[in-house]
C-alpha positions in Angstrom: -23.2 22.6 -58.5 -26.4 20.6 -58.3 -27.4 18.3 -55.5 -30.1 15.8 -56.0 -32.4 14.5 -53.6 -31.2 11.4 -51.8 -32.8 8.0 -52.3 -33.1 6.6 -49.0 -34.0 3.0 -48.5 -35.1 1.3 -45.3 -33.4 2.7 -42.1 -30.2 4.1 -43.9 -29.3 7.7 -43.4 -27.4 9.1 -46.6 -26.4 12.6 -45.9 -25.3 14.3 -48.9 -24.0 14.1 -52.4 -21.8 16.8 -54.0 -20.1 17.1 -57.5 -19.2 20.1 -59.8 -21.6 20.5 -62.6 -23.4 17.0 -61.9 -26.5 15.8 -60.1 -25.4 13.0 -57.7 -27.6 10.4 -56.3 -26.4 8.1 -53.6 -28.8 4.9 -53.1 -28.5 2.9 -49.9 -30.0 -0.2 -48.8 -29.7 -2.9 -46.3 -30.8 -6.5 -46.6 -30.8 -9.5 -44.4 -27.7 -11.7 -44.2 -28.0 -14.8 -46.5 -29.7 -12.8 -49.3 -26.4 -12.6 -51.7 -26.0 -9.0 -51.5 -29.4 -8.5 -53.5 -30.8 -5.1 -53.3 -33.9 -3.3 -54.6 -32.1 0.0 -55.4 -28.2 -1.0 -55.6 -26.9 -3.3 -58.2 -25.5 -6.6 -57.1 -21.6 -6.7 -56.9 -20.0 -7.4 -60.1 -17.0 -9.4 -61.0 -16.1 -7.6 -64.2 -16.2 -3.9 -63.1 -13.3 -1.4 -63.8 -12.2 -1.8 -60.1 -11.4 -5.5 -60.8 -8.0 -4.7 -62.5 -7.4 -1.2 -60.7 -4.6 -0.7 -58.4 -5.7 -0.3 -54.8 -3.3 1.7 -52.4 -3.6 2.0 -48.8 -2.8 5.8 -48.5 -3.4 6.3 -44.8 -4.3 4.1 -41.8 -3.4 0.6 -40.7 -5.1 -2.7 -42.2 -6.3 -4.8 -39.4 -4.2 -8.2 -39.4 -7.3 -10.0 -38.8 -8.9 -9.1 -42.0 -8.0 -9.4 -45.7 -5.7 -7.3 -47.6 -6.9 -4.6 -50.3 -7.3 -7.2 -53.0 -10.5 -8.5 -51.2 -12.3 -5.4 -52.3 -12.0 -6.2 -56.0 -11.5 -9.9 -56.2 -15.1 -10.6 -57.3 -15.7 -12.8 -54.2 -18.1 -12.1 -51.3 -18.1 -13.2 -47.7 -20.5 -16.2 -47.0 -21.3 -15.2 -43.3 -21.4 -11.9 -41.3 -18.3 -12.4 -39.4 -15.7 -13.4 -41.8 -12.7 -11.0 -41.4 -10.4 -12.7 -44.1 -13.2 -11.8 -46.8 -13.4 -8.1 -45.7 -11.0 -5.1 -45.5 -11.3 -3.1 -42.4 -8.8 -0.6 -40.4 -7.2 -1.7 -37.4 -9.3 -2.0 -34.2 -9.2 1.3 -32.2 -7.9 3.3 -35.3 -9.6 6.2 -36.8 -10.0 4.6 -40.4 -7.9 5.8 -43.3 -7.8 6.4 -46.9 -7.7 4.1 -49.9 -6.8 5.1 -53.3 -7.7 3.6 -56.8 -6.0 3.9 -60.0 -8.1 2.7 -62.9 -5.2 2.7 -65.2 -6.7 5.3 -67.5 -9.3 8.0 -67.6 -12.7 6.4 -68.0 -16.2 7.6 -67.9 -17.4 6.5 -64.4 -21.1 5.6 -64.4 -21.4 4.4 -60.9 -19.3 3.8 -57.7 -20.7 1.1 -55.3 -19.5 0.0 -52.1 -20.8 -3.3 -50.2 -20.3 -4.2 -46.4 -21.5 -7.0 -44.1 -21.0 -7.7 -40.4 -23.1 -7.2 -37.3 -24.0 -4.2 -35.2 -21.8 -1.0 -35.8 -19.1 -2.6 -38.3 -21.7 -2.7 -41.1 -22.6 0.8 -41.8 -20.5 2.8 -44.1 -19.2 6.5 -43.6 -16.7 7.9 -46.0 -16.1 11.0 -48.4 -15.4 9.8 -52.2 -13.2 12.1 -54.2 -12.4 11.7 -57.9 -9.7 13.0 -60.3 -8.5 12.7 -63.9 -4.8 13.5 -62.7 -4.3 16.1 -65.2 -4.6 19.0 -62.8 -1.4 21.1 -61.8 -0.1 20.0 -58.4 -2.1 16.7 -58.5 -1.3 14.5 -55.6 -2.2 10.9 -56.3 -2.0 9.8 -52.5 -2.9 12.7 -50.3 -2.4 11.7 -46.7 -4.8 12.7 -43.7 -4.1 16.2 -42.9 -4.0 17.3 -46.7 -7.4 18.3 -48.1 -7.7 16.4 -51.5 -9.4 19.4 -53.1 -6.2 21.4 -52.5 -4.3 19.1 -54.8 -6.4 18.1 -57.7 -9.1 16.1 -56.4 -13.1 16.7 -56.6 -15.4 15.8 -53.7 -18.1 13.6 -55.4 -20.2 12.4 -52.2 -20.5 12.3 -48.5 -22.0 8.7 -47.5 -23.1 8.0 -43.9 -25.5 4.9 -43.7 -25.6 4.8 -39.7 -29.2 4.1 -39.1 -31.6 6.3 -36.9 -33.1 3.4 -35.1 -30.2 1.3 -34.0 -30.6 -1.6 -36.3 -27.0 -1.4 -37.8 -26.4 -5.1 -39.0 -27.1 -7.0 -42.1 -25.5 -6.5 -45.7 -25.4 -2.9 -47.0 -24.9 -1.6 -50.4 -24.4 1.8 -51.6 -24.6 3.3 -55.3 -23.3 6.5 -56.3 -24.5 7.8 -59.7 -25.7 10.6 -61.6 -28.7 9.4 -63.5 -29.4 12.9 -65.2 -25.9 12.9 -67.0 -25.3 9.4 -67.1 -22.0 9.3 -65.6 -20.3 10.9 -62.5 -17.3 12.3 -64.8 -14.2 11.3 -66.7 -11.9 10.1 -64.0 -8.5 8.0 -63.4 -8.2 8.0 -59.8 -10.7 7.7 -56.8 -10.0 8.4 -53.2 -12.0 6.9 -50.3 -11.6 8.7 -47.0 -13.2 6.3 -44.7 -14.1 6.9 -40.8 -15.3 4.7 -38.2 -19.0 4.4 -37.5 -18.5 5.2 -33.7 -15.5 5.6 -31.4 -17.0 4.5 -28.2 -15.1 1.2 -28.5 -12.4 -0.3 -30.6 -15.0 -1.8 -33.0 -16.3 0.8 -35.3 -14.3 0.2 -38.4 -16.7 -1.1 -41.1 -16.0 -4.4 -42.7 -15.9 -3.6 -46.4 -16.6 -6.5 -48.8 -16.4 -5.2 -52.2 -15.7 -2.0 -54.2 -17.2 -1.7 -57.7 -16.6 1.0 -60.4 -18.8 0.9 -63.4 -17.4 2.1 -66.7 -20.1 3.7 -68.8 -18.5 2.4 -71.9 -17.5 -0.9 -70.6 -19.1 -4.3 -70.6 -22.3 -5.0 -68.9 -21.7 -6.0 -65.1 -21.7 -9.6 -64.6 -23.1 -10.5 -61.1 -20.8 -11.9 -58.2 -22.7 -14.6 -56.3 -21.6 -16.3 -53.0 -20.3 -19.9 -53.6 -23.5 -21.6 -52.3 -27.0 -22.4 -53.4 -29.8 -19.9 -53.5 -30.7 -19.1 -50.0 -33.7 -20.6 -48.2 -35.3 -17.6 -46.7 -38.5 -17.3 -44.7 -39.7 -13.7 -44.3 -42.4 -12.5 -42.1 -43.4 -9.7 -39.6 -45.2 -8.8 -36.6 -47.2 -6.1 -34.8 -48.6 -4.7 -38.2 -45.3 -4.8 -39.8 -43.4 -2.8 -37.1 -41.0 -5.9 -36.5 -39.4 -7.7 -39.5 -37.7 -11.1 -39.4 -36.0 -13.4 -41.7 -35.2 -17.1 -40.9 -32.4 -18.3 -43.1 -32.6 -22.2 -43.5 -30.1 -22.5 -46.3 -27.7 -24.4 -44.0 -30.7 -26.8 -43.0 -33.4 -27.2 -45.5 -34.9 -30.1 -43.7 -35.8 -27.5 -40.8 -37.5 -25.1 -43.1 -40.9 -26.4 -42.7 -40.5 -26.6 -38.9 -39.2 -23.3 -38.7 -42.1 -21.9 -40.8 -45.0 -23.8 -38.9 -43.6 -24.1 -35.2 -40.7 -21.3 -34.8 -42.4 -18.4 -36.8 -45.6 -18.2 -34.6 -43.5 -18.2 -31.3 -41.3 -15.4 -32.9 -44.3 -13.3 -34.0 -46.2 -13.7 -30.6 -43.0 -13.3 -28.4 -40.7 -10.6 -30.0 -43.4 -7.8 -29.3 -44.0 -8.9 -26.0 -40.4 -9.1 -24.9 -40.1 -5.7 -26.2 -42.9 -4.6 -24.0 -41.6 -6.5 -21.1 -38.2 -4.8 -21.0 -38.7 -1.1 -21.9 -36.6 1.8 -21.1 -36.5 5.5 -21.6 -35.1 6.6 -25.1 -34.7 3.0 -26.1 -36.2 1.3 -29.2 -35.5 -2.4 -29.6 -34.2 -3.7 -33.0 -36.9 -3.9 -35.5 -35.2 -6.4 -37.8 -34.0 -9.8 -36.6 -32.3 -12.7 -38.8 -32.4 -16.2 -37.6 -29.8 -18.2 -39.4 -29.0 -22.0 -39.3 -25.4 -22.8 -39.1 -23.5 -26.0 -39.1 -20.3 -24.8 -37.6 -21.2 -24.0 -33.9 -20.1 -27.0 -32.1 -21.8 -27.5 -28.9 -23.4 -24.0 -28.7 -27.1 -24.5 -29.4 -27.8 -20.7 -30.2 -26.2 -17.5 -30.0 -27.4 -13.8 -30.6 -25.4 -10.8 -31.8 -26.8 -7.6 -32.6 -30.1 -8.1 -34.5 -28.9 -11.7 -35.7 -29.5 -14.9 -34.0 -27.5 -18.1 -35.3 -29.0 -21.6 -34.6 -27.0 -24.7 -34.5 -28.7 -27.0 -37.2 -27.8 -30.2 -35.4 -29.0 -29.3 -31.9 -32.2 -27.9 -33.6 -32.9 -31.2 -35.2 -32.5 -33.0 -31.8 -34.6 -30.5 -29.8 -37.2 -29.2 -32.1 -39.9 -30.8 -30.2 -38.1 -30.3 -27.1 -36.2 -27.1 -25.9 -35.7 -25.4 -29.3 -38.4 -22.8 -29.3 -37.6 -22.0 -25.7 -34.0 -21.4 -26.7 -35.0 -19.0 -29.2 -37.0 -17.0 -27.0 -33.9 -16.8 -24.6 -32.0 -15.3 -27.4 -34.6 -12.9 -28.6 -34.3 -11.6 -25.0 -30.6 -10.8 -25.9 -31.5 -8.9 -28.8 -34.0 -7.0 -27.0 -31.4 -6.3 -23.9 -28.8 -4.6 -26.2 -26.4 -4.0 -23.3 -23.8 -3.3 -25.7 -25.7 0.1 -26.5 -24.4 1.2 -22.9 -20.7 1.2 -24.2 -21.8 3.4 -27.1 -23.9 6.0 -25.3 -22.3 6.1 -21.7 -18.5 6.7 -21.5 -18.8 5.7 -17.7 -20.8 2.6 -18.4 -20.2 -0.3 -15.8 -20.3 -3.8 -17.2 -23.4 -5.9 -16.5 -22.3 -9.1 -14.8 -22.6 -12.2 -16.9 -24.9 -14.1 -14.3 -27.7 -11.1 -14.9 -27.1 -11.1 -18.6 -28.2 -14.6 -18.9 -30.2 -14.9 -15.8 -33.1 -12.5 -17.2 -33.5 -14.3 -20.5 -33.9 -17.6 -18.6 -36.3 -16.0 -16.1 -38.5 -14.9 -18.9 -38.0 -18.2 -20.7 -38.8 -20.6 -17.8 -41.3 -18.4 -15.8 -43.2 -16.5 -18.6 -42.9 -18.4 -21.8 -42.9 -22.0 -20.7 -43.6 -22.2 -16.7 -45.4 -25.4 -17.2 -42.0 -27.1 -18.0 -40.7 -26.3 -14.4 -37.2 -26.1 -16.3 -35.9 -23.7 -13.7 -37.0 -25.6 -10.6 -34.4 -25.7 -7.4 -34.3 -29.4 -6.8 -32.2 -31.7 -4.5 -29.7 -32.2 -7.3 -28.7 -28.4 -7.7 -29.6 -27.0 -4.3 -26.0 -27.0 -3.5 -25.1 -24.9 -6.5 -28.3 -22.5 -5.8 -26.8 -19.0 -5.6 -27.8 -15.7 -7.2 -25.0 -15.7 -9.6 -25.1 -19.4 -10.8 -26.4 -17.9 -14.0 -28.9 -19.1 -16.4 -31.8 -21.2 -14.9 -30.6 -21.0 -11.4 -30.4 -17.1 -11.5 -33.8 -17.1 -13.4 -35.3 -18.8 -10.4 -33.6 -16.5 -8.1 -35.3 -13.4 -10.1 -38.4 -15.2 -10.0 -38.6 -15.4 -6.2 -37.4 -11.9 -5.7 -40.4 -10.8 -8.1 -42.8 -12.7 -6.3 -41.6 -11.8 -2.7 -40.3 -8.3 -3.0 -40.9 -6.3 -6.3 -42.9 -7.2 -9.3 -41.0 -4.9 -11.4 -37.4 -5.8 -10.3 -36.5 -7.6 -13.8 -37.6 -4.5 -16.0 -35.7 -2.1 -13.6 -32.6 -4.2 -13.5 -32.8 -4.4 -17.3 -33.1 -0.7 -17.9 -30.3 0.0 -15.5 -27.9 -2.4 -17.4 -29.1 -1.1 -20.7 -27.7 2.4 -19.5 -24.4 0.8 -17.9 -25.7 1.9 -14.5 -26.2 -1.7 -12.8 -24.7 -2.0 -9.2 -25.4 -4.3 -6.4 -26.8 -1.5 -4.5 -29.9 -1.3 -6.8 -31.1 -4.6 -4.9 -31.1 -2.7 -1.6 -32.8 0.5 -3.1 -35.6 -1.5 -4.7 -36.2 -4.3 -2.1 -34.9 -2.8 1.1 -32.6 -5.9 1.3 -29.0 -6.6 0.4 -28.3 -8.8 -2.5 -26.7 -11.4 -0.2 -29.6 -11.2 2.3 -32.1 -11.9 -0.6 -29.9 -14.8 -1.7 -29.9 -16.2 1.8 -33.6 -15.9 2.2 -34.3 -17.4 -1.3 -31.8 -20.4 -0.6 -33.6 -20.9 2.7 -37.1 -20.8 1.3 -35.9 -23.4 -1.1 -34.4 -25.6 1.5 -37.7 -25.6 3.6 -39.9 -26.3 0.5 -37.6 -29.3 -0.4 -37.5 -30.5 3.2 -41.3 -30.3 3.4 -41.6 -32.2 0.2 -38.8 -34.9 1.0 -38.2 -34.9 4.7 -34.3 -35.7 5.4 -33.4 -39.3 5.5 -32.6 -39.2 9.2 -35.9 -37.8 10.0 -37.5 -40.4 7.9 -35.6 -43.3 9.8 -36.7 -41.6 13.2 -40.3 -41.5 12.1 -40.1 -45.1 10.9 -38.7 -46.1 14.3 -41.5 -44.6 16.0 -44.1 -46.4 14.4 
């Protein structure tokens, strides 16, 4: 048995390749969503490969009812966005994966097996073992259930694949190609078996979104590439901090915003993302190093939203606000990428949820008091004083955090962020770090704002009294 050196691209970790009398190579690569599954070392998905007409069988495990059936794995169609359940096959949430078998109809010379996935965060990496068989061995079982070692019933282990990254950047599109470049083929097989496991079991959402499975016949037709049903993507790629951070802006859905994104948004991202990482550190944490910004036309009234290392931008809203709040909104969403509070659910089984007002308050504190303080966008005024409470979220909570920072603890925001990132936020932390209970701070902050507003604009009654005295 020969085992090749693995070709590892980007942040992917590909563990091992095994096959009797063969030298197997696994090539794995990630690329930004919107790139039509175009990789440097992995072939683009094909629509005329041997899997197209193969019979796919769910041997073990449950299909998630929110996803597509097995047909989506070999229909030659690709998802057009990162969260398109019906265009992907994935096992039911909370389950431990399962097994999928392919019957190619006859023994062929299998040149390559490729698998493709696309989602955000932990539902993108691929973790599976690939077995193959010609079906001629004595005692061969075509559909071995979990608990039965396939090698005990006529199968050969071809490869172990694990593309979970070492640095936490799970998302984007991923492609894996399993081949034997020395022999020119993996072997002569009719059957393939994928034993698929989740990428994590700390929550119910570790089952990968598989988009396509290709099997290339060494004696078959040249592969014809599958393309997403859309025009060539309009991408702006750039980096920051000497290449440490890499960004892609996908303007395919809003070509008219490409120039603005390149000349106005790009400099903000390059300058501020590294600053945000520095502002919100914590021990043992590395912020995502790849971030994709994508304009979308289906976001209704939501200006922008972040998920993992991806930020979606509402095209219509950005057209209206490109000279107004657009750049500040992106700074807010980049803070969410850096916060990465979902990490706690994967690393701490006893993680406490971070309250939503703090999750949104920290980005608005940074946006309004550090990025664009001159706009006074989070000012407490006579109009919103009645709503001024520490947990009012967004701008108001941002104002509260700024006041506590100025009056009590300059490092309160980084400390709160680090605690939330570990799933250890509690209200007691305010007392520990400032000497005052959260409600005491809230009361003092409101009183300070009332006094300030009264000094600026005396109450009407007092104004009338002063006028009478004159």
